[in-house]
C-alpha positions as CSV (number, residue, x, y, z in Angstrom):
1,X,1.7,-0.6,7.5
2,X,5.3,-0.7,7.5
3,X,8.1,-3.6,8.3
4,X,10.0,-2.8,11.6
5,X,11.9,-6.4,12.0
6,X,11.6,-9.9,11.5
7,X,11.1,-12.9,14.5
8,X,14.6,-14.5,13.9
9,X,14.3,-18.0,16.3
10,X,12.4,-19.3,19.5
11,X,13.4,-17.8,22.4
12,X,12.6,-20.1,25.2
13,X,9.8,-22.8,25.9
14,X,7.2,-20.1,26.7
15,X,6.3,-18.9,23.1
16,X,9.1,-15.9,23.1
17,X,10.8,-15.5,20.0
18,X,14.5,-13.4,19.0
19,X,13.7,-10.3,17.1
20,X,15.7,-8.7,14.2
21,X,14.7,-4.6,14.5
22,X,14.5,-3.0,11.6
23,X,14.6,0.5,13.3
24,X,17.8,2.3,14.7
25,X,18.6,2.5,17.8
26,X,16.7,-1.3,17.8
27,X,15.2,-0.9,21.0
28,X,13.0,1.7,19.0
29,X,11.1,-1.0,18.1
30,X,9.3,-1.5,21.1
31,X,7.9,2.6,21.1
32,X,5.8,1.0,17.9
33,X,2.5,0.0,18.6
34,X,0.6,-2.0,18.1
35,X,3.1,-4.3,16.5
36,X,1.5,-7.0,14.5
37,X,3.6,-10.4,12.9
38,X,2.0,-11.3,9.7
39,X,2.2,-15.2,8.3
40,X,0.0,-16.3,5.6
41,X,-3.1,-14.7,4.7
42,X,-5.2,-14.2,7.8
43,X,-2.4,-15.2,10.3
44,X,-2.0,-12.2,12.4
45,X,-0.1,-12.0,15.5
46,X,-0.6,-9.4,18.3
47,X,2.6,-8.2,20.3
48,X,1.7,-9.1,23.8
49,X,4.9,-8.1,25.4
50,X,8.4,-7.2,24.1
51,X,11.9,-6.3,26.0
52,X,15.2,-5.9,24.8
53,X,17.7,-9.2,26.1
54,X,21.3,-8.4,25.9
55,X,22.7,-7.2,22.7
56,X,19.0,-8.3,20.9
57,X,15.4,-8.2,21.3
58,X,12.6,-10.4,22.6
59,X,8.8,-10.7,22.2
60,X,5.6,-12.7,22.5
61,X,3.0,-12.5,20.3
62,X,-0.8,-13.5,21.2
63,X,-1.7,-16.8,20.5
64,X,1.7,-18.0,21.0
65,X,2.1,-20.2,24.1
66,X,4.9,-22.6,23.4
67,X,8.1,-23.2,21.1
68,X,6.2,-25.4,18.9
69,X,4.2,-22.4,18.0
70,X,7.4,-20.1,17.8
71,X,8.6,-21.9,15.4
72,X,5.9,-21.3,13.2
73,X,6.1,-17.5,12.4
74,X,9.9,-17.8,12.2
75,X,11.6,-15.6,9.7
76,X,7.9,-13.3,9.2
77,X,8.0,-9.9,9.3
78,X,6.8,-7.5,12.3
79,X,4.8,-5.0,10.6
80,X,3.6,-1.2,13.0
81,X,1.3,1.4,11.9
82,X,2.7,3.9,10.3
83,X,0.7,6.2,13.0
84,X,2.9,5.4,15.4
85,X,6.1,6.5,14.1
86,X,6.8,10.5,15.1
87,X,6.6,12.7,12.7
88,X,9.9,13.4,10.8
89,X,11.8,16.7,11.8
90,X,11.8,19.3,8.3
91,X,14.3,17.6,6.0
92,X,14.8,14.0,7.6
93,X,13.2,11.2,5.9
94,X,11.9,7.3,7.4
95,X,13.4,5.0,4.4
96,X,10.2,3.7,3.8
97,X,8.8,7.2,2.8
98,X,11.8,7.4,0.2
99,X,11.4,3.8,-1.3
100,X,9.7,4.1,-4.8
101,X,10.5,7.5,-5.5
102,X,12.1,8.8,-8.7
103,X,15.5,9.9,-8.4
104,X,16.7,12.6,-11.8
105,X,20.2,14.1,-11.9
106,X,20.8,18.0,-12.3
107,X,20.6,17.4,-16.0
108,X,17.4,15.9,-16.2
109,X,18.6,11.9,-16.9
110,X,16.3,9.8,-14.7
111,X,18.9,7.4,-13.0
112,X,16.1,5.1,-11.2
113,X,14.0,4.7,-8.5
114,X,15.0,4.0,-4.9
115,X,14.7,0.3,-4.8
116,X,16.2,0.4,-1.4
117,X,18.3,2.3,1.5
118,X,21.3,1.0,3.4
119,X,23.6,2.5,6.2
120,X,27.2,2.4,5.6
121,X,28.0,3.9,9.3
122,X,29.5,7.3,7.4
123,X,25.8,7.9,5.7
124,X,22.8,6.5,4.3
125,X,23.0,5.0,0.9
126,X,20.4,5.2,-1.7
127,X,19.9,1.9,-3.9
128,X,18.5,3.0,-7.3
129,X,17.0,0.4,-9.6
130,X,16.9,1.4,-13.1
131,X,18.9,0.5,-16.7
132,X,21.3,-0.7,-14.1
133,X,22.1,-0.2,-10.3
134,X,23.5,2.8,-9.0
135,X,25.0,3.3,-5.1
136,X,24.1,7.3,-4.8
137,X,25.0,8.5,-1.1
138,X,22.0,10.0,0.5
139,X,24.2,13.5,1.7
140,X,21.7,16.4,2.0
141,X,22.9,19.4,0.0
142,X,25.7,18.0,-1.4
143,X,24.2,15.0,-3.5
144,X,21.1,15.3,-2.2
145,X,19.4,18.4,-3.6
146,X,15.8,18.1,-3.2
147,X,13.4,15.5,-1.9
148,X,9.8,16.0,-3.0
149,X,7.7,13.4,-1.2
150,X,4.2,14.8,-2.8
151,X,5.3,14.9,-6.4
152,X,6.8,11.7,-5.8
153,X,10.8,12.4,-7.1
154,X,14.3,13.1,-5.0
155,X,16.9,15.6,-7.3
156,X,20.6,14.8,-7.2
157,X,23.4,16.0,-8.1
158,X,24.9,12.8,-9.3
159,X,26.9,11.9,-12.9
160,X,24.8,9.6,-15.0
161,X,27.9,8.2,-15.8
162,X,28.6,6.5,-11.8
């Protein structure tokens, strides 16, 4: 299961909630089903329906039929099965597949592990955790020379002093 969004707040009085989507574009979250909203251990809520609402998204989960119940899932993560995602094209990757990979430069220096990814608008950036935090642009052929998911590493052309 991969996190695809988070419940923000109740929406109306019939159990609907506002969603923040981590997908791009944001309404792609509606394509990945089944959704699961996970709260405390054993508290799994399946999606009944979801739709765009203006600039945002709203959804309703099974067993949540009023505003009071919707309040209880505020800030809970929304997950979708990895199997519901289409396979990425060659040379493309889901961020979730990159997180946890070791990163080393062309000189063999270990720069850290991909702890997070962020988008700057111009390109994606890897946030590396190691002896110190590093930000490395995920730009294929310029900085990112090889991504090997099977062996668990990314090779970059990046100075160890940066």
